[in-house]
C-alpha positions as CSV (number, residue, x, y, z in Angstrom):
1,M,0.0,0.0,-0.2
2,Q,2.9,2.4,0.9
3,E,4.3,1.9,-2.7
4,T,1.0,3.0,-4.1
5,V,0.7,6.1,-1.9
6,S,4.4,7.0,-2.9
7,A,3.5,6.5,-6.6
8,L,0.5,8.6,-6.3
9,S,1.7,11.4,-4.4
10,G,3.8,12.4,-7.4
11,L,0.7,12.7,-9.5
12,G,-0.7,16.2,-10.6
13,K,2.9,18.2,-10.3
14,K,1.7,20.7,-12.5
15,A,-1.3,21.8,-10.3
16,M,-1.0,25.2,-8.8
17,A,-2.2,26.2,-5.4
18,R,-5.5,27.6,-7.1
19,A,-6.4,27.5,-10.7
20,D,-9.3,28.3,-12.8
21,V,-10.0,25.8,-15.5
22,A,-12.1,26.3,-18.4
23,I,-14.3,23.3,-19.2
24,R,-16.8,22.8,-21.8
25,S,-20.3,22.7,-20.5
26,R,-23.5,20.9,-21.3
27,D,-24.6,23.7,-23.7
28,D,-21.0,23.8,-25.4
29,S,-20.1,27.2,-23.7
30,L,-17.0,27.5,-21.6
31,V,-17.4,27.6,-17.9
32,S,-14.8,28.3,-15.0
33,L,-14.1,25.6,-12.6
34,D,-12.4,26.9,-9.4
35,R,-9.8,24.3,-8.1
36,L,-7.8,24.5,-5.0
37,R,-4.9,22.1,-4.2
38,V,-5.6,19.4,-1.7
39,D,-2.7,20.4,0.5
40,M,-3.8,23.8,0.5
41,A,-7.4,23.2,1.6
42,I,-8.7,24.4,4.8
43,P,-10.0,21.5,6.9
44,R,-12.9,23.6,8.4
45,E,-14.2,24.5,5.0
46,L,-14.3,20.8,3.8
47,G,-16.9,20.1,6.6
48,I,-14.4,18.9,9.4
49,H,-15.7,20.1,12.6
50,S,-13.6,22.4,14.7
51,A,-11.8,20.7,17.8
52,I,-12.0,21.7,21.4
53,P,-8.9,23.9,21.7
54,M,-5.4,23.0,23.1
55,V,-3.8,25.4,25.5
56,G,-0.7,27.0,23.9
57,S,-1.4,25.6,20.3
58,D,-2.9,27.1,17.1
59,D,-3.2,23.9,15.5
60,D,-7.0,23.7,14.3
61,L,-7.1,19.8,14.2
62,P,-5.9,17.5,17.0
63,T,-3.5,14.6,16.0
64,Y,-5.4,12.0,13.7
65,V,-6.0,8.6,15.6
66,E,-5.7,5.8,12.9
67,R,-8.9,4.0,12.4
68,E,-9.4,0.4,11.5
69,F,-11.1,1.3,8.0
70,D,-8.3,3.6,7.0
71,F,-6.5,0.9,5.0
72,Q,-9.8,-0.1,3.2
73,L,-10.6,3.5,2.8
74,R,-7.3,4.3,0.9
75,T,-7.6,1.1,-1.0
76,A,-10.8,2.2,-2.3
77,L,-9.5,5.4,-3.4
78,A,-6.2,4.4,-5.1
79,T,-7.2,0.8,-6.5
80,N,-7.9,2.3,-10.1
81,L,-5.4,5.2,-10.1
82,P,-3.9,6.7,-12.1
83,D,-5.9,5.6,-15.1
84,R,-9.2,5.7,-13.4
85,G,-10.7,7.1,-10.4
86,S,-13.3,6.0,-7.7
87,F,-16.5,6.9,-6.2
88,V,-16.3,6.6,-2.5
89,V,-19.0,7.4,0.4
90,M,-18.3,7.6,4.0
91,V,-21.2,6.3,5.9
92,G,-21.6,7.4,9.7
93,G,-23.4,9.4,12.2
94,S,-22.5,13.1,12.8
95,S,-19.0,13.8,14.5
96,T,-18.0,10.2,14.1
97,G,-14.8,11.3,12.2
98,K,-15.9,10.2,8.7
99,T,-14.8,13.6,7.0
100,R,-11.7,13.9,8.8
101,S,-10.8,10.5,8.0
102,L,-11.4,11.1,4.5
103,Y,-9.5,14.4,4.4
104,E,-6.4,12.5,5.8
105,A,-6.6,9.8,3.2
106,I,-6.8,12.3,0.3
107,Y,-4.2,14.4,1.9
108,Q,-1.8,11.4,2.1
109,L,-2.7,10.0,-1.5
110,V,-2.9,12.9,-3.9
111,P,-1.8,16.2,-1.9
112,E,-0.9,18.2,-5.2
113,W,-4.3,17.4,-7.0
114,G,-7.0,19.7,-7.5
115,L,-9.9,19.9,-5.1
116,V,-13.4,21.1,-6.1
117,Q,-16.4,22.0,-3.8
118,P,-19.4,22.3,-6.1
119,A,-22.3,24.5,-4.8
120,D,-24.8,22.1,-6.2
121,A,-25.3,19.1,-8.8
122,S,-25.6,21.3,-11.7
123,A,-22.1,22.6,-11.4
124,L,-20.7,18.8,-11.9
125,L,-23.5,18.3,-14.7
126,D,-22.0,21.4,-16.6
127,V,-18.4,19.8,-16.8
128,K,-19.4,15.9,-17.2
129,N,-18.8,16.2,-21.0
130,A,-15.2,17.4,-20.8
131,P,-14.1,16.9,-17.1
132,P,-10.7,17.8,-15.8
133,R,-8.2,15.2,-14.7
134,E,-6.4,14.6,-11.4
135,T,-9.1,16.3,-9.4
136,V,-11.1,15.4,-6.1
137,F,-14.7,16.4,-6.3
138,W,-15.4,16.9,-2.5
139,L,-19.3,16.1,-2.0
140,D,-19.5,16.5,2.0
141,E,-23.3,15.9,2.9
142,L,-24.0,14.1,-0.5
143,Q,-27.8,14.0,0.1
144,Q,-27.6,17.9,-1.1
145,Y,-26.5,16.7,-4.4
146,L,-28.8,13.8,-4.8
147,G,-32.0,15.6,-3.8
148,G,-31.5,19.0,-5.7
149,H,-33.0,19.9,-8.9
150,P,-31.5,18.6,-11.2
151,P,-29.9,15.7,-9.2
152,L,-26.6,14.3,-9.6
153,T,-26.8,11.5,-12.1
154,A,-25.0,8.2,-12.3
155,E,-23.5,9.1,-16.1
156,C,-22.0,12.2,-14.4
157,V,-20.1,10.5,-11.7
158,R,-19.1,7.8,-14.2
159,A,-17.7,10.3,-16.4
160,L,-15.7,12.1,-13.8
161,V,-14.3,8.7,-12.5
162,R,-13.6,7.5,-16.0
163,H,-11.2,10.6,-16.4
164,G,-9.1,9.5,-13.5
165,N,-10.9,11.9,-10.8
166,L,-12.0,11.0,-7.4
167,V,-15.5,11.5,-6.4
168,V,-15.8,11.3,-2.4
169,G,-19.0,12.2,-0.2
170,T,-20.5,11.7,3.4
171,L,-23.8,10.3,4.2
172,W,-25.4,9.6,7.5
173,P,-26.6,6.0,7.8
174,D,-30.3,6.8,7.5
175,Q,-29.8,8.8,4.3
176,Y,-27.4,6.1,2.8
177,A,-30.4,3.6,3.6
178,K,-32.8,5.9,2.0
179,W,-30.8,6.7,-1.3
180,T,-30.0,3.0,-1.9
181,A,-33.4,1.9,-1.5
182,G,-34.9,2.6,-4.9
183,R,-34.1,1.6,-8.5
184,D,-34.1,5.1,-10.3
185,D,-30.9,6.7,-11.5
186,V,-30.1,8.7,-8.3
187,H,-30.4,5.4,-6.2
188,L,-28.3,3.3,-8.5
189,L,-25.9,6.0,-8.3
190,V,-25.5,5.9,-4.5
191,K,-25.3,2.0,-4.8
192,S,-22.5,2.1,-7.2
193,A,-20.2,3.9,-4.7
194,F,-17.9,2.1,-2.4
195,P,-19.1,2.8,0.8
196,I,-17.0,2.9,4.0
197,S,-18.7,2.3,7.3
198,V,-17.6,4.5,10.2
199,P,-18.7,3.4,13.6
200,D,-19.9,5.8,16.3
201,A,-17.2,5.1,18.6
202,L,-13.5,3.9,18.6
203,N,-12.8,0.1,19.1
204,A,-10.4,-1.2,21.6
205,E,-7.1,-1.0,19.1
206,E,-8.0,2.6,18.1
207,L,-8.5,3.6,21.7
208,S,-5.2,2.2,22.6
209,K,-3.7,4.4,19.6
210,A,-5.4,7.5,21.2
211,E,-4.0,6.8,24.6
212,V,-0.6,7.1,23.2
213,I,-1.3,10.2,21.2
214,A,-3.0,11.8,24.3
215,E,0.5,11.8,26.1
216,Q,1.3,14.6,23.5
217,D,-2.3,16.0,22.6
218,E,-4.3,17.6,25.4
219,R,-7.3,17.5,23.3
220,I,-7.1,13.7,23.0
221,R,-6.6,13.4,26.7
222,D,-9.6,15.5,27.5
223,A,-11.7,13.6,24.9
224,L,-10.6,10.3,26.4
225,D,-11.5,11.3,29.9
226,A,-15.0,12.3,28.9
227,R,-17.2,9.0,29.0
228,E,-20.6,10.3,28.2
229,V,-20.0,10.0,24.6
230,G,-17.1,8.9,22.0
231,L,-13.8,10.5,21.4
232,T,-14.7,12.0,17.9
233,Q,-18.0,13.5,19.4
234,V,-16.3,15.3,22.2
235,L,-13.6,16.6,19.9
236,A,-16.2,18.1,18.1
237,G,-18.1,19.9,21.1
238,G,-20.9,17.4,20.8
239,P,-21.9,17.4,24.4
240,R,-21.7,21.0,24.8
241,L,-24.0,21.4,21.8
242,V,-26.4,19.4,23.4
243,M,-26.1,21.3,26.5
244,C,-27.1,24.5,24.8
245,W,-30.4,22.9,23.7
246,E,-31.3,20.9,26.9
247,Q,-30.2,23.6,29.3
248,P,-30.6,26.9,27.4
249,A,-29.7,30.1,28.5
250,N,-33.4,31.2,28.0
251,A,-36.6,30.2,26.3
252,Y,-35.8,32.2,23.3
253,A,-32.7,30.4,22.5
254,K,-34.4,26.9,23.0
255,A,-37.1,28.0,20.9
256,M,-34.9,29.1,18.1
257,I,-32.7,25.8,18.2
258,S,-35.6,23.8,18.3
259,A,-37.2,25.5,15.1
260,A,-33.9,25.1,13.3
261,A,-33.8,21.5,14.2
262,D,-37.1,20.7,13.4
263,A,-36.8,22.4,9.9
264,H,-33.7,20.0,9.4
265,R,-35.9,17.1,10.3
266,L,-38.7,18.1,7.6
267,G,-35.8,18.1,5.2
268,V,-34.8,21.8,4.8
269,Q,-31.1,22.0,3.8
270,S,-30.7,25.9,3.1
271,A,-29.7,28.6,5.7
272,L,-33.0,30.0,7.6
273,S,-33.2,33.6,7.6
274,E,-34.0,35.4,10.9
275,D,-37.5,36.2,9.3
276,V,-38.0,32.5,9.0
277,L,-36.6,31.7,12.4
278,T,-38.7,34.1,14.3
279,G,-41.9,33.2,12.3
280,A,-41.2,29.5,13.3
281,M,-40.3,30.2,17.0
282,F,-43.8,31.3,17.8
283,G,-44.9,27.9,18.1
284,Y,-42.4,26.8,20.6
285,L,-42.9,29.9,23.1
286,K,-45.5,30.2,25.7
287,A,-48.3,32.7,25.7
288,H,-46.4,35.4,27.8
289,Q,-43.1,34.8,26.1
290,R,-44.9,35.9,22.7
291,V,-45.8,39.3,24.3
292,R,-42.3,40.5,23.9
293,S,-41.2,42.1,20.3
294,V,-39.7,39.8,17.6
295,D,-36.6,42.1,17.8
296,Y,-36.6,41.2,21.5
297,W,-36.8,37.4,20.5
298,L,-33.7,37.8,18.3
299,S,-31.6,39.6,20.8
300,A,-32.3,37.2,23.4
301,A,-31.9,34.0,21.3
302,L,-29.1,34.7,18.9
303,P,-26.1,35.5,21.2
304,H,-26.7,32.1,22.9
305,A,-27.7,30.1,19.8
306,T,-24.7,31.3,17.7
307,E,-22.1,31.4,20.7
308,P,-18.8,29.8,19.5
309,L,-18.2,27.0,22.1
310,Y,-15.0,25.4,20.7
311,G,-13.2,27.4,18.0
312,D,-16.2,28.3,15.7
313,V,-18.4,25.3,16.8
314,S,-21.8,26.6,17.9
315,P,-25.4,25.4,17.9
316,L,-26.3,27.6,14.8
317,F,-23.9,29.0,12.7
318,P,-24.2,32.0,9.9
319,V,-23.9,31.3,6.3
320,D,-23.5,33.9,3.8
321,D,-25.4,34.2,0.4
322,G,-22.2,34.0,-1.9
323,R,-21.4,37.6,-1.5
324,A,-18.9,39.1,0.7
325,G,-20.6,40.9,4.0
326,T,-23.9,39.1,3.6
327,L,-25.9,37.0,5.7
328,A,-28.3,34.4,4.1
329,G,-29.3,32.8,7.6
330,Y,-28.2,30.1,10.0
331,T,-27.7,26.3,9.9
332,I,-27.8,24.0,12.6
333,A,-24.8,21.8,13.8
334,D,-25.2,18.4,12.3
335,Y,-24.5,16.6,15.5
336,L,-27.0,18.9,17.4
337,A,-29.7,18.3,14.6
338,Q,-29.1,14.6,14.7
339,H,-29.8,14.6,18.8
340,V,-32.6,16.7,18.6
341,R,-34.0,14.6,15.8
342,R,-33.9,11.5,18.1
343,K,-35.3,13.4,21.0
344,R,-38.4,14.9,19.1
345,R,-38.7,12.2,16.7
346,T,-42.6,11.8,17.5
347,E,-43.3,15.3,18.5
348,P,-45.5,17.3,16.1
349,V,-44.0,20.2,14.2
350,P,-46.0,23.6,15.5
351,H,-48.3,25.0,13.0
352,H,-46.4,28.4,12.8
353,A,-43.2,26.6,12.2
354,W,-45.0,24.9,9.0
355,Q,-46.2,28.0,7.9
356,A,-43.0,29.9,8.2
357,L,-41.3,27.2,6.1
358,V,-43.8,26.8,3.3
359,T,-44.3,30.5,3.0
360,K,-40.8,31.9,3.5
361,L,-38.3,29.5,2.1
362,H,-37.2,30.2,-1.3
363,R,-35.3,27.1,-2.6
364,P,-37.5,25.0,-4.6
365,E,-35.5,21.7,-3.2
366,D,-36.6,22.7,0.2
367,L,-40.3,23.2,-0.7
368,R,-40.3,19.8,-2.5
369,R,-39.0,18.2,0.4
370,L,-41.4,20.0,2.8
371,V,-44.3,18.6,0.5
372,A,-43.0,15.1,1.2
373,S,-42.8,15.5,4.9
374,A,-46.3,17.2,4.9
375,V,-48.2,14.5,3.0
376,A,-46.3,11.8,5.0
377,R,-47.8,13.4,8.2
378,L,-51.5,14.1,6.5
379,G,-50.4,17.9,6.5
380,Y,-52.4,18.5,3.2
381,C,-52.8,22.1,4.0
382,Y,-49.1,22.8,4.2
383,A,-48.4,20.6,1.2
384,E,-51.1,22.7,-0.8
385,R,-49.2,26.0,0.0
386,A,-45.8,24.6,-1.0
387,L,-47.0,23.0,-4.0
388,T,-48.9,26.1,-5.0
389,R,-45.6,28.1,-4.6
390,L,-43.6,25.5,-6.7
391,V,-46.2,25.9,-9.4
392,D,-46.5,29.5,-9.5
393,E,-42.9,30.7,-8.7
394,F,-40.8,27.9,-10.3
395,D,-43.3,26.5,-13.0
396,D,-42.7,23.1,-11.6
397,G,-44.8,20.6,-13.9
398,R,-44.4,17.6,-11.2
399,A,-45.8,20.0,-8.7
400,A,-48.6,21.0,-10.8
401,V,-49.8,17.1,-11.1
402,E,-49.3,16.7,-7.4
403,L,-51.4,19.7,-6.6
404,A,-54.2,18.3,-9.3
405,D,-54.1,15.1,-7.3
406,L,-54.6,17.0,-4.0
407,F,-57.6,19.0,-5.4
408,V,-59.0,15.6,-6.9
409,R,-59.0,14.1,-3.4
410,Q,-60.9,17.2,-2.0
411,D,-63.5,17.3,-4.7
412,R,-61.9,20.6,-6.1
413,L,-62.1,18.9,-9.7
414,D,-62.5,22.6,-11.1
415,R,-59.2,23.6,-9.6
416,A,-57.4,20.5,-10.6
417,V,-58.5,21.0,-14.1
418,E,-57.5,24.8,-13.9
419,V,-54.0,24.1,-12.6
420,L,-53.1,21.5,-15.3
421,R,-54.4,23.7,-17.9
422,H,-52.2,26.5,-16.9
423,R,-49.4,24.3,-16.8
424,L,-50.0,23.2,-20.3
425,E,-50.3,27.0,-21.3
426,T,-46.9,27.4,-19.8
427,D,-45.4,24.2,-21.3
428,P,-47.4,22.4,-24.0
429,Q,-45.0,19.5,-24.3
430,D,-45.6,18.5,-20.7
431,M,-47.0,15.0,-21.3
432,L,-47.4,14.2,-17.6
433,A,-49.5,17.3,-17.1
434,G,-51.5,16.4,-20.5
435,K,-52.1,12.9,-19.5
436,K,-53.3,14.1,-15.9
437,L,-55.8,16.5,-17.4
438,T,-57.3,13.8,-19.5
439,H,-57.8,11.6,-16.5
440,V,-59.2,14.2,-14.3
441,Q,-61.5,15.3,-17.0
442,E,-62.9,11.6,-17.3
443,L,-62.9,11.3,-13.5
444,W,-65.1,14.4,-13.4
445,R,-67.5,12.8,-15.9
446,R,-67.7,9.7,-13.8
447,V,-68.4,11.9,-10.6
448,Q,-71.2,13.5,-12.3
449,Q,-72.8,10.3,-13.0
450,V,-73.0,9.3,-9.6
451,R,-73.1,12.4,-7.6
452,P,-76.4,12.5,-5.7
453,P,-78.4,15.8,-5.4
454,I,-76.8,18.0,-2.9
455,D,-77.5,21.4,-1.4
456,P,-74.9,23.5,-3.3
457,R,-74.2,25.5,0.0
458,A,-73.1,21.9,1.7
459,R,-69.2,21.5,2.1
460,D,-69.0,17.9,3.0
461,I,-68.2,15.5,0.0
462,P,-71.0,12.9,-0.6
463,G,-69.8,9.5,0.4
464,V,-70.1,7.9,-2.9
465,V,-68.0,10.5,-4.4
466,A,-65.3,10.6,-1.7
467,E,-65.0,6.9,-2.2
468,I,-64.3,7.4,-5.9
469,L,-62.1,10.3,-5.2
470,A,-60.0,8.7,-2.5
471,D,-57.6,6.9,-5.0
472,G,-58.2,8.9,-8.1
473,G,-60.9,6.4,-9.3
474,V,-58.5,3.3,-9.3
475,C,-60.9,0.9,-7.2
476,D,-63.9,2.6,-9.0
477,E,-62.7,1.2,-12.4
478,L,-61.6,-2.0,-10.9
479,R,-65.0,-2.5,-9.4
480,R,-66.5,-2.0,-13.0
481,E,-64.1,-4.5,-14.4
482,A,-64.5,-7.1,-11.8
483,D,-68.2,-6.9,-11.8
484,A,-68.0,-7.5,-15.6
485,G,-66.1,-10.9,-15.0
486,N,-62.5,-9.6,-15.2
487,A,-60.5,-12.0,-12.7
488,I,-57.3,-9.9,-12.9
489,A,-59.4,-6.9,-12.0
490,A,-61.0,-8.6,-9.1
491,E,-57.8,-9.9,-7.8
492,R,-56.2,-6.4,-7.9
493,L,-59.5,-4.8,-6.3
494,I,-59.3,-7.1,-3.3
495,E,-55.4,-6.2,-2.8
496,R,-56.4,-2.4,-2.8
497,L,-59.2,-2.7,-0.7
498,V,-57.2,-4.5,1.9
499,E,-54.5,-1.8,1.7
500,R,-57.0,0.6,2.2
501,G,-58.7,-1.1,5.0
502,C,-62.3,-1.3,3.4
503,L,-63.5,-4.1,5.8
504,H,-67.2,-3.5,4.9
505,E,-66.7,-3.9,1.1
506,I,-64.3,-7.0,1.6
507,R,-67.0,-8.6,4.0
508,D,-69.8,-7.9,1.3
509,R,-67.8,-9.4,-1.5
510,A,-67.2,-12.4,0.8
511,E,-70.6,-13.0,1.6
512,R,-71.4,-12.9,-2.1
513,G,-69.2,-15.9,-2.4
514,E,-65.8,-14.4,-3.6
515,V,-63.0,-16.6,-2.7
516,R,-60.4,-14.1,-2.7
517,A,-62.4,-11.6,-0.7
518,A,-63.1,-14.4,1.9
519,E,-59.5,-15.2,2.4
520,A,-58.6,-11.6,2.7
521,L,-61.4,-11.1,5.2
522,A,-60.2,-14.3,7.4
523,D,-56.5,-12.8,6.9
524,L,-57.9,-9.4,8.5
525,Y,-59.8,-11.3,11.2
526,L,-56.5,-13.3,12.2
527,A,-54.3,-10.1,12.3
528,W,-56.8,-8.6,14.7
529,G,-57.5,-11.5,16.6
530,E,-61.0,-11.6,15.9
531,V,-61.5,-15.3,17.2
532,E,-65.4,-15.3,17.5
533,L,-65.7,-13.7,14.1
534,L,-63.5,-16.2,12.4
535,R,-65.4,-18.9,14.2
536,D,-68.7,-17.7,13.0
537,R,-67.5,-17.7,9.4
538,A,-65.9,-21.0,9.9
539,D,-69.2,-22.4,11.4
540,A,-70.9,-21.2,8.3
541,G,-68.7,-23.2,5.9
542,D,-66.0,-20.7,5.1
543,R,-62.9,-22.8,4.5
544,A,-60.6,-19.9,4.7
545,A,-62.0,-18.9,8.0
546,G,-61.3,-22.6,9.2
547,L,-57.8,-22.5,8.2
548,R,-57.0,-19.3,9.9
549,L,-58.8,-20.3,13.1
550,A,-56.2,-23.2,13.4
551,K,-53.3,-20.6,13.2
552,I,-54.9,-18.3,16.1
553,H,-52.4,-19.4,18.7
554,R,-49.4,-18.3,16.8
555,L,-51.0,-14.9,16.6
556,S,-51.2,-14.8,20.6
557,A,-47.6,-15.7,20.7
558,R,-46.6,-12.8,18.1
559,R,-48.8,-10.2,20.4
560,A,-47.0,-11.1,23.4
561,A,-43.7,-10.4,21.6
562,A,-45.2,-7.3,19.7
563,T,-43.5,-4.7,22.2
564,Y,-40.1,-6.1,21.7
565,E,-40.7,-6.2,17.8
566,I,-41.9,-2.6,17.6
567,A,-38.9,-1.4,19.5
568,E,-36.7,-3.4,17.1
569,L,-38.4,-2.1,14.1
570,R,-38.3,1.5,15.4
571,A,-34.5,1.2,15.9
572,A,-34.2,-0.1,12.3
573,V,-36.5,2.9,11.1
574,D,-34.0,5.3,12.7
575,E,-31.2,3.7,11.1
576,G,-32.9,4.6,7.8
577,R,-34.0,1.0,6.4
578,P,-37.1,1.8,4.4
579,E,-38.6,-1.7,4.5
580,A,-38.7,-1.5,8.3
581,A,-40.8,1.5,8.1
582,L,-43.4,-0.3,6.2
583,Q,-43.1,-3.4,8.5
584,L,-43.7,-1.2,11.6
585,C,-46.5,0.5,10.3
586,T,-48.3,-2.8,9.1
587,L,-47.7,-4.4,12.5
588,L,-49.2,-1.2,14.3
589,F,-52.2,-1.7,11.7
590,E,-52.8,-5.4,12.6
591,L,-52.4,-4.6,16.4
592,R,-54.9,-1.9,15.8
593,D,-52.4,0.4,17.9
594,E,-53.8,3.8,17.1
595,K,-51.7,5.6,19.5
596,N,-48.5,4.3,18.0
597,L,-49.5,4.7,14.5
598,K,-50.3,8.7,15.5
599,A,-46.6,8.7,17.1
600,E,-45.2,7.3,13.6
601,L,-47.4,9.9,11.7
602,N,-45.8,12.7,13.7
603,A,-42.5,11.1,12.8
604,G,-43.2,11.2,9.1
605,T,-42.7,7.4,8.9
606,T,-43.3,6.0,5.6
607,G,-46.5,4.2,5.5
608,A,-47.9,5.6,8.7
609,A,-50.5,8.0,7.1
610,E,-51.8,5.3,4.9
611,R,-52.0,2.5,7.7
612,L,-53.8,5.1,9.9
613,I,-56.5,6.0,7.2
614,A,-56.6,2.0,6.4
615,L,-57.4,1.5,10.3
616,Y,-60.1,4.3,10.6
617,T,-61.6,2.8,7.4
618,A,-61.8,-0.7,8.9
619,Q,-63.3,1.2,11.9
620,E,-65.8,3.1,9.9
621,H,-64.5,6.2,11.7
622,R,-67.2,8.9,11.4
623,S,-64.8,11.5,10.1
624,L,-62.9,9.4,7.6
625,I,-64.0,11.3,4.6
626,R,-63.0,14.6,5.9
627,L,-59.5,13.0,7.2
628,R,-59.1,11.3,3.7
629,A,-59.6,14.6,1.8
630,F,-58.2,17.4,3.9
631,G,-55.9,15.8,6.5
632,L,-54.7,17.0,9.8
633,D,-53.4,20.2,11.0
634,A,-50.2,20.5,13.2
635,D,-52.2,19.8,16.4
636,G,-53.6,16.7,15.0
637,Q,-57.0,18.3,14.5
638,L,-59.1,17.7,11.3
639,V,-59.0,20.4,8.8
640,T,-62.1,21.6,7.5
641,P,-63.1,22.8,3.8
642,E,-63.1,26.2,5.1
643,Q,-59.4,25.9,6.6
644,T,-58.0,25.0,2.9
645,P,-56.0,27.7,1.3
């Protein structure tokens, strides 16, 4: 390995400390690529946390403690050089040392290469057709490049690697799990990376090395003496950051930090302006604290929320907007964001925080992530505001289709048609919007056929119409095909009815002699432990019920272990495993555990919204129609038609 390092360290001799390289872009124009030499880079600017200070030393970084994965990391980076590069992603929690380890490896391997920190994915896409060589593309917080618009593509990274460059990034474990769960281009890109797992704590051998270094480096000594968290977290000031939130100087500082942490939890990645922060803080303050002026809130909160603890480590840190002497807003320290996220996992985000975020943020990527977070929590009123802004301010065709779907669910078909027509006037080639418009118009005609006479002043959606609109007419069409004798449609219909918890219709179809419906009904009764109902159906000659009845003892054993299983699945969800989220919500549905389903809804867990609505459907909840159409507000209360934007 040392021979490889020695050979590679001589690469890139012609690189200057900083150089602007002209690159041919996607539209065949020349763009300037600002490159810094690796050995001239400032560690803090690469995303490495400032460490606790050492008395009598100006050195920004403590002595590096070699990690067990270092050899694997250097091998992954150097294997294909100099002819070809590599794509490597460090996967670990906040302040576990992943960025520092990556910096040390790059510094050792290619100190004289160029280093580029692109602002977003578009900067990389602009150079993919004629990339430079002997360059490290540093993508700390890789998720920002994956979830942007446009996103980073597999083709782009392949082009950079093919020209002998190193593409490196970092991800939290839950983010890595999220971005490797799908099969589209972005997910395949992350799957193609060489992942290096970074544990939260040092192992015994690493701690032994740290003890030796601690004889010369007081920061390592102090970190080793702190037992509450790991060495790397202490070096990054993690415990002090947590204390600033858990034991704040005043209520306004805690409200500001909580608002920033919840924004991060909802997917916001841009800096939060003072206007956004104060708008969001309202929901975290008590009534008597809100009486003070907003200027007072800022004067009380900012000095403590932004006070440097070690070097420039602080709960919130200022971010410029790309120009000298400007302030775009504040970003929360990732270690603190991770801690608060765990603590507030199932706490609802206050209404005023939602309002401030969906109305005051200006990056479309943030608005898109807010839409996803709102829908996952049945917060359709907040999703509508964000989607409307994406359509009106950013001409987002995908948002127009999503907004139309929301209007369809609420029986606002005229608004859905209006949004889609406006989109097609802006972009007549938008095939997705055109297809959706045709579908909505056909659905509207179908609704008019079955809509009962109603008082024009009535605001409630008629039940028969609500049922058709609940899934955009999918089940309605399947019913008509199934009743006409289409066996495949009948099978798909039962599957959809089970997913939606439509117990009443499944039971009706089972009593009409539909075998698949009888099996589905028996499965639901078994999952819910409805022994008497299963026995009644078995006594009436239902073979499916008889077979499930014989398995009822197994269900009892599973229910006894449910608490442990729920805890295990929740831990897996926190690790970012998407399949665990669906398994957890399905289990809670089968246990008819409304309380925990609501908790997962507040957490934004994938599948919680669908399973909660399915549970209410099975229970024939009296407010089901309104819940399905208009969702909940931040306090968990049903939104009325009058409250829609």
